[in-house]
N, C-alpha and C positions, 0 to 999 in steps of 0.2 A: 399401091395405089396410083392409077394411073389416068385418072377424069373418068367422065362420064359413060363412057364406053364399054370401059373395064370394070365399072364399078361391081362389087360383088362378087366377082370371081375367085378373088384370093381370100383365103382364110386369115382372118386377124385375130392373133393371140395376145388378150391383155393379160400383164404380170403385174400383182401387187406386189410392191417392194416396202419394205420397211428400213428405216435408216438404222435402226439401231441396232439390226439384223451383222451392218458392215461396219459400227463405229467399235473397237474396243473397249470395256472398262477401264485400262490402263489412260486410253488418249481423254476420255472421258474426264475422270478423276485430275489429269495432269490439266486440263483446261479449267477446271474448278479450280484448281487450288494456284494457278499463275498467276501474280501479283500483274495486276495491269498498271502501266506505267500513267500518271497523272499529266494531262494536259493543262498546263497552265497559261492564261494570258500572259502575252510579253508587253506591260505597258511599259512605257519609257523610264520611269523612276524607279521599276523593281528591279531589272537586271542591271550589268555593268556596261559601262559605257566604251565607245568603239576605240578610245584610247586603251583603255583596260583591254580589252580583246587584242586588240594591235600590237601591245607589249608583252601579253601575256603576263598580266600580272597575278598576285597570288588569290586575291579575290575574284578575279574573272576565271580562273583554273579550280577554286573552290566550288563556284555556282554550278559550272559547267560537271563537276563530279556529283555534284548533289542532284543535278537533273536527271544524269543517266545510272545514278543508282538502283534504281528497280530492274531498269534494263540490263544491269551487269550481273544481277540477284539471279535474277529468270535465265540469262545465258549459261551462269554457273549452274542452276541446277540441272539444264539441258544437259553439260556436259557430261555431269554427274552420271546420270543419266545412262546415257550413251556409254559411258563406260564401264558402269556397274552389268549392262546388257551384254556388253561385249566379254566379258570377266564370265557371265555366265554360260555367255555361249561356248566359249573354247576353255570352260572349268579351270579358270584361274583362281 
């Protein structure tokens, strides 16, 4: 497509593409079963204080671990899946 002068001289090939053809069922199943981390609002009274953060007190560390629990579970499941795929690939 080069402008008015050369319009219509080239043939246009329209291709119908369906996204389902390119997405495997494994990826769809994985995305449906993966837990989504909850995004909580950080109000002033909810979380640990800045002093607790600065001194790495146990209450702050417990709060941080609880926030990252779902992300950690998802990471573990991804690692487990890739390990099983590698084992299947090489026949272990």
